[in-house]
C-alpha positions in Angstrom: 167.4 -4.2 -196.4 164.7 -2.1 -195.1 164.0 1.4 -196.0 165.3 2.8 -192.8 168.7 1.2 -193.1 169.1 2.3 -196.7 168.3 5.9 -195.7 170.8 5.7 -192.8 173.6 4.3 -194.9 173.0 7.0 -197.5 173.0 9.7 -194.9 176.3 8.4 -193.4 177.9 8.2 -196.9 176.8 11.8 -197.6 178.2 13.0 -194.3 181.4 11.2 -194.9 181.8 12.8 -198.4 181.1 16.3 -197.0 183.5 15.8 -194.2 186.2 14.7 -196.6 185.6 17.9 -198.6 186.3 20.1 -195.5 189.0 18.0 -193.9 190.9 17.4 -197.2 192.5 20.8 -197.2 193.8 20.4 -193.7 196.2 17.6 -194.4 199.9 18.5 -194.1 202.1 18.6 -197.2 205.6 19.6 -198.2 206.0 22.8 -200.3 208.8 24.9 -201.6 209.0 28.1 -203.6 212.1 28.8 -205.5 213.2 32.1 -207.2 216.1 32.6 -209.5 217.7 35.0 -211.9 218.7 34.3 -215.5 221.5 35.9 -217.4 221.7 36.8 -221.0 225.1 37.5 -222.5 224.9 40.3 -225.1 226.6 39.9 -228.5 229.4 42.4 -228.9 229.3 45.2 -231.5 232.8 46.5 -232.4 232.9 48.2 -235.8 235.6 50.5 -237.0 235.6 52.3 -240.3 238.9 53.7 -241.5 240.4 52.8 -238.1 237.9 55.0 -236.3 234.8 54.2 -234.1 233.4 57.6 -234.8 230.6 58.1 -237.3 232.6 60.3 -239.8 235.2 59.4 -242.2 236.9 61.0 -245.2 237.8 58.7 -248.1 241.2 59.3 -249.6 240.9 58.9 -253.3 243.7 58.0 -255.7 243.4 58.6 -259.4 243.7 55.8 -261.9 246.7 56.5 -264.1 246.0 58.4 -267.2 249.0 60.0 -269.0 246.7 62.5 -270.7 245.3 64.1 -267.5 247.2 66.0 -264.8 247.9 64.1 -261.6 245.1 64.2 -259.0 242.5 65.6 -261.4 239.2 64.1 -262.6 238.3 64.5 -266.3 236.3 62.6 -268.9 237.6 59.0 -269.3 239.3 58.9 -265.8 238.4 57.2 -262.6 239.4 57.7 -259.0 239.2 55.0 -256.3 239.3 54.9 -252.5 239.8 51.8 -250.3 238.0 52.1 -247.0 238.9 49.6 -244.3 236.1 48.1 -242.3 237.2 46.2 -239.2 234.7 43.8 -237.7 237.1 42.2 -235.2 235.3 41.2 -232.0 231.8 41.7 -233.5 229.5 38.8 -232.7 226.7 39.3 -235.3 226.5 39.1 -239.0 226.4 42.5 -240.7 225.1 44.3 -243.8 227.3 46.9 -245.3 225.5 49.5 -247.5 227.3 52.3 -249.3 225.3 55.2 -250.7 227.1 57.5 -253.1 224.9 60.5 -253.8 225.4 61.7 -257.3 222.0 63.5 -257.4 223.6 66.7 -256.1 225.8 66.8 -259.1 223.0 66.9 -261.7 222.7 70.7 -261.6 226.4 71.2 -261.9 227.4 68.6 -264.5 224.4 68.7 -266.8 224.4 65.8 -269.3 227.9 64.6 -268.4 228.0 61.1 -266.9 229.7 60.4 -263.6 229.1 56.9 -262.2 230.0 55.4 -258.8 230.4 51.9 -257.5 231.2 50.4 -254.1 232.2 46.8 -253.7 233.7 44.4 -251.2 235.5 41.6 -252.7 234.0 42.5 -256.1 230.4 42.3 -254.8 228.1 45.3 -255.0 227.5 47.1 -251.7 225.2 49.8 -253.1 221.8 48.1 -253.6 219.0 46.8 -251.5 219.9 46.3 -247.8 223.6 46.2 -248.7 226.1 43.4 -248.8 225.8 40.6 -246.2 228.9 39.6 -244.4 228.2 36.3 -242.6 229.3 35.6 -239.1 232.2 33.1 -239.3 231.3 29.7 -237.7 228.9 31.4 -235.3 231.8 33.0 -233.5 233.2 36.5 -233.2 235.0 38.0 -236.2 238.8 37.8 -235.7 241.6 40.0 -237.0 242.1 37.4 -239.8 238.4 37.2 -241.0 237.0 40.4 -239.8 238.9 42.9 -241.9 237.2 43.9 -245.1 238.0 46.6 -247.7 235.2 48.6 -249.4 236.4 49.9 -252.8 234.7 53.0 -254.1 235.2 53.9 -257.7 234.0 57.2 -259.3 234.3 57.4 -263.0 233.7 60.3 -265.4 232.6 58.3 -268.4 233.6 59.4 -271.8 230.4 59.7 -273.8 232.1 60.4 -277.1 230.9 63.6 -278.9 227.5 63.6 -277.3 228.7 65.2 -274.0 231.5 67.4 -275.3 229.7 70.7 -274.6 228.7 69.7 -271.1 232.1 68.3 -270.3 233.9 71.4 -271.5 231.5 73.6 -269.5 232.4 71.7 -266.3 236.2 72.0 -267.1 235.7 75.8 -267.5 233.4 76.6 -264.5 233.8 74.0 -261.8 236.9 73.6 -259.7 235.7 70.6 -257.6 232.7 68.4 -257.0 231.4 67.4 -253.6 230.3 63.7 -253.7 228.5 62.6 -250.5 229.3 59.1 -249.4 227.3 57.4 -246.6 228.5 54.0 -245.3 226.1 52.1 -243.1 227.1 49.0 -241.2 224.2 47.3 -239.4 223.3 44.0 -237.8 221.9 41.6 -240.4 218.3 40.7 -239.3 216.0 38.3 -241.1 212.3 38.8 -240.4 210.5 35.5 -239.7 
């Protein structure tokens, strides 16, 4: 091939490549744009404490039988208990139940006397950490059969033998009743990843 033919073929090839570049975008094609909406179903929250959805409750205490103390009175070596119904029926998330019984306000009033408090569900402590986990049954909503729990609060005036006699006697002489704040928190159980 001679030089002139090679140059001509190269020029034609270059023109062909350039024309493909400009013409390539003009070919017809099928297109479609589709829009949609997704739906997220929200897990239900249906908690009742003491039969109420409100955020206040008043525990009703009963006194553990003690033949040496008047009915409905707290004294050294006696306890009082309250059962608080927690109804999770219809709730679709696992929950943590945390009970805080604030005895710190009593310190100034009771001195060295020892009053203790516990809160349990099924014998398990609900007063420490993030509370007591109640698992979601079989990844379905709680039912009236598996969603009813009882929180048992027990407040005890411990008998410390002779060491607290003076303090205990002073309480019996000067204090008619003790206010013991109880805060119950029921919250969704969340695990950080």
